[in-house]
N, C-alpha and C positions, 0 to 999 in steps of 0.2 A: 503494499500499499503506500501511496505517497507519505511523505515525512508530515505533510500539515494535517492530513486525516489522522495520523497516528497520535499525533500531538493534542488533536482536538478529542482524543479519546473514543474515535470511532471504533465500533465494535467489529471484530472481524470474525465470522462465523465460517464453520466449514463443515460438509457432510459427515456423519458420525461414521460411516462405512470407510473413508480414508483411513483410519487408525488400524483397519486390516487389510488394507492394499496390500498384495502380494508384490515381490520384487519385480514381476515381469509387467507389473501394471494392471493386473486384473483384480477382481475380487471375489470373495467366496459368495455364497448365496446370503440374500438379505436378512434370513431368520437370525445369522449370528451378529447382526448389529441394529436390527429392528428393522420390520419391515416397511416402516416409512421412510427410513433413511434420513431421519430428521438432522437438524443442525448441532453442532456443539460451538461455544464460544471459546476462541482462542483468547486466552489473558495472560499479557507479558509480564514475566516477573521482572520487577523494577531494577534487581541486581543483575540482570541478564540480559542489558540492551547493550549493543557493541557497536562501535561504527567498525566498519572492516578495512584494516589498513592497506590492503593488496587492492582494494576495488577503485576504477577510475571509470566513470564519475563516482563520487562517494556514494556508498551504500552503507545501512547499517541492518543488522540482524537482532531480534528479540526472540531471545527463547520463551514459549509460551506453556501454559498449562492448558489442557484441553478439558473443559469444564460443562457439564450439561447445563442447558438454559435455566434450569431451575437452582443452579448453582453450585451444585456438590461437583465433585471431581469425576470424570469419567472412568468406569471401571475398565474399558479399554487402553486407557492412556499408560503406557509403561512409567513415565514420569511420575502421574499420580499412583502407581502401584508403589514405586520407590517412597513417595512422601506417606502413604500409609504405613509401610514397614518401619520408617523412622519413628512414626508417631506411638507405634506399638511398643517401642524401645523406651520412648519418653515417659510413658504412661508407667513404667518400672522404675523410673528415675534413672535412666541409662541413655548414653548418647554413642552410637557407633561410629567409628573413626575408620576410614578406609583411604588407601592410595593404590592408583593403577599403573601397572606398567605396561606400556603400548610398544610392540613391535609392528614394523612394517616394512616395504620393500619399495626401492627407488628404481624404476624401470625407464627406459626408452619408450618412446610411444610405441602403441600396438596397434596397428591400423588392421590387422588380420588376426581375428581371435583363435583361428585355427593354429597358428604359429607360437611356439614357446616365447616366453617374456624373455628380455633380453636387458642385461645391466646399461647405463646409458654412456656414451663415449665421454670420458672426463675432459678437464683442460689440459690433461696430457696426451690426449688424442687416443686413450687405450680405453678397453672395456675392463673392468674388475673381472678377475677369474676365482674370486673366492678365497683368498689367503689374507684377508684384511681383517679378520674377527680379532676385535679390541685393540686395533692397533691406533695410535695416536694422531696417523697422518692419512686414516682409511678414506676420509672423505675429503681430501683434499681438491680432489676433480670435480666435486660437488658444492664447494665452498661458497659460490654466490646464491644458489639454492638455500643452503644450510643458514646462511647469513641473513637472508630475508625470512626465514622461518624463525629464527631467535628475535628478530626484531618486531615482527607480528605478535609471537608469543606476549612479547613485554606490552606490547600496544593492546593486547587483550586481557592484560593482567592474570596470564598463564605462567605462576611459577613453576619451574622445572628443578629436577634435583638433580639427576645424570642422565647423561646422553653418550649413547656410544655405538659403535658397529658391532652388530650381533654376528651370529654364524654363518647365516646364508650370504647369499652373493648379492651384494647391495642391498642389504638388510640392517636395519638400524632399530634402535630402541630407546625410548624416552621413560624415564621415572617421574610421575608427577606428585609433588610434595602430599602427603598424608593431610586429611582433614575431614570436613563434614560430608557425607555420602553423597547429598543431593549435589553440593558445589563439584565434587570430583567427577559425578556423571556429567555435568554441564561442561566442566574442564575437558573431559575425555571427548566429548562430542564435538565443541567446537576446535580441538587439536586436530581431529581427525579430518573435518571441514576445512580448515587453515592447510593442512599438509596438501590436500588434494587441489585447493584454489592457486596455490603459491606455486606448485609443480607445475600446471598447466602455462603459468607465466613464463617458466623457465624450460617450456617444451620437454618436461618430463612426464611420467607417470607414476604416481603413489598408488600402490595397491595394498588393500589392507584385508585380502583374502587370508584365510585360515592356512592355505597350502598353495600358493601359487606356483612353485616349482617342485619337478618331482626331484628325488634323491636328495632334498635339502630341506633343514630344518624349517618348521612352518612359523606362523608369527601368532602369538599369545596376547592376551590381555590378562595378564596374572592381576588377582584382586588380594590385597593385603588387608587384613581387618582385625580391629580391637575393639574393645569396649569401655568406656570411662564413666565414672559417676557423675550424673549432671551436677554441677555446682563445684564438687571438689576438683574435677578432672583426673582421678585417680583411676590407673588399670585396673579393672576389675580380675583381671588374668593372673594379676600376681598377688599375694597375700604380704603382709607387712615384713615377712622374712625372706622375701624376694622369690618364694615357690609358687608352683601353679596352683591355681584355686579349682574348686569344684565347678564354678562356671566356666572356667576356660575347658575343663574336660567336658562339661553338657555341651558347650558350644561346639565342639568338634565332633560329640555324638549326633547333634542334630545335622550338622553337615553330612556325615556318615549315611545318617538314615535318609536322607533327601537327594543324594547328588545323582542317582540313577533314575528317579522319577524327574529330576529337573535338567536331564543332560540337554533335552533338546530346547531348553531355554538359554543354556551357556554355550550350544554347539548348533547354531540355528539353521545351517545351510549344509547341502550335500558335500560341499568342498570339505567343511569342518571336520569330517570324519577320515578325511586323507590326512590331516594332521594328526587326528589321535590314534589313528591305526597304523601310523608309522611313526613311532613316538619321538625319538629325538629330544628327549626331555620334555615330551608333552604327554604327561601319564592320562591313561584312560581307566584310573581307578579311583576309588573312595578310600585308600589307604592313608593312614597319616604316620608322620616322622620328623623326628627333629635333623632338620638341614640335609635330606635326602632328597634331590630332584626327580628321583623316581616315584615318588609319592605323589598322588593328587592333592592331598592337602601337607603342606610343608609348613614348619615350625623354624623359621630364620633365626640363626644365632643372632641373640642380642641381650639387651641388658633386661631386667625384669620389668621397669617401666615401659619398655619398647615390645613387650611380649605380644606377639600376634600370630595370627593364622592365614596363611597364603592358600588361596585356591588357585590351582593351577590349571584347571579345566578349562575355562573360558579361552576362546581364540580372539583375535584382532577383529573377527568379523560378527561380535557379540553386538547386539544393543548393550550399551554400559548401564542404562537405566535398569533394565530388566536383568542383567546379568548381577548387578550389585543387589536388587531387591531380592533375587532368588536366594542369594548366598547370605545374605543377613537374615531373610526369613526361615532359611535352613537353620542357621544357628541361634535364633531365637527360640524356634520349636524345641530344640535340644535343650535350652535352658528352663523352659515352661515346663517340660516334662522330665526333666532331671535325666536325660539319655545318657548312657556311659559309653565311651568310644571304645573300640576294640584296643588291644595292646597296640603300643608303637611298635612299627617295623624298623628295620636298621640294615644297612648292607644289602646285599643282592637277596630278592625276594621273589616269589611267585605269588601272583595275586589270587586269594581265594575266590570262588564263585560268587560268594556274598557280596564283595566288594567289588567286582567287575560292574563295567557300566556299557551301554549300548554302544555298538560300534558303526551303526550305520543311522542314517535320518529316519527311516523305517521304522527301525527298532525303537528308536528314543521317541517317536512320537506315539509308538504302540503303548510304549511305558507310560507315557504322559497320559494317552487318554485313560488309562485304568487307574492312575493317580487320584486317590480321594484326598491326598495330603495337598496336592497342589490345588485343587479346587477350593479346599478348605482356607488355604492361605491366600489366593488369588482371586477366587471368585470363579464360578462356574462358565459365567459369561465370558470371560477373558479366556481362560483356558481353552474352552470349545473354539473360540473364535480364532486365536492363535493355532491351534490345530488345523483349523478349516483353511487358513490362509497359507500354512507352511505344507500341508498335503497338495493344495494346488501346485506350488513350486517344486515339491517332489515330481509329482505327475508331469509337469512340463519336463523336467530333466529326462525322465525315462521315456518321453516321445522322440528323444533324439538318438540318433546311431553315432556313438563315438569314432574317433579315428583309429582307437585301439581295436575296434571289433572289424572295422573295415580291414585294417592292416594283417590282423591274425587270423581272424575267422574267415575270412573271404576265401583263402586259399584250402579250406579242410573240405573233405569229400563229404 
């Protein structure tokens, strides 16, 4: 809308069904969002109105809540779902604290999607070959792009912790500073939007797929989680002696109890399972461990004040609002029901069947369909609508014949 219309307070409305629009652009049947497909009001969060520093002519972006015209938050809104989870913690005098780690690839433009992605040609005239993990000079060929990324992050108020080259070819990671879960979800969304927009200016393509390259590590969105007392700010995962508390155990127990049911919320696309089923430190399990990256739930080495649980399941393609909401809701479920986790695992281990997770989108949607817990925590309307949208996407994928099938199976008698 025009700046004048926004400043005058003109209400922006949108059809309810748009919240269930699938990634190809279509919609599930209207029964999942109301046969009338009535309007929602988009109400801007006054703390999340940003001038976009890369845009010429100038534009601004406002992150909005999707609210029913009667005033309450739409149950189809993932941002609304996250706010509801935070409110449930607040009712117990608790406040969750999260941080996200975002991995992504920077590629040359890919005009033919039947061809693999390639790293861009750097200022040195060469393409990276994958020998630059954690190198201090690994992004020199992309310095103009990254310089503008840093400048735009500062202009949008996105504080960054660490930034590094990851294990993949032209793959990078940024760690956002820990804080309020809604703020971190907004910042993660803004960062992904910023990356793609700035990349276009530099004739590059940023890809946040979970697994864009074969035989290469995928891209995660690890979620670090702790809980503090409202008011005091004390981390309730540690007691006065610095030891883990019962709440810490129960939080892990809840995560373990819900991860299989919630896999489709953390891994929302067909490609998500390419990452999970070819691990490269992308564990597809609900085991937990102290500082073991093979576990789906890792407890990083830290001081007692910083004790936290890292959920390593979500990929870079996950919706940050929904992934954070699902992870925190699972932990709160464990606290409320005093669930005990399995024993921590260390070293090499085999995943027991009880802690294995779905390894295809079809299996994950089947598990979510059967989950009474998901419907209890997020509402039947949201879960059924989400499944309907994702089923359309899976069906669209299965409608295509892949190059592998033509290459390998066409020669068979």
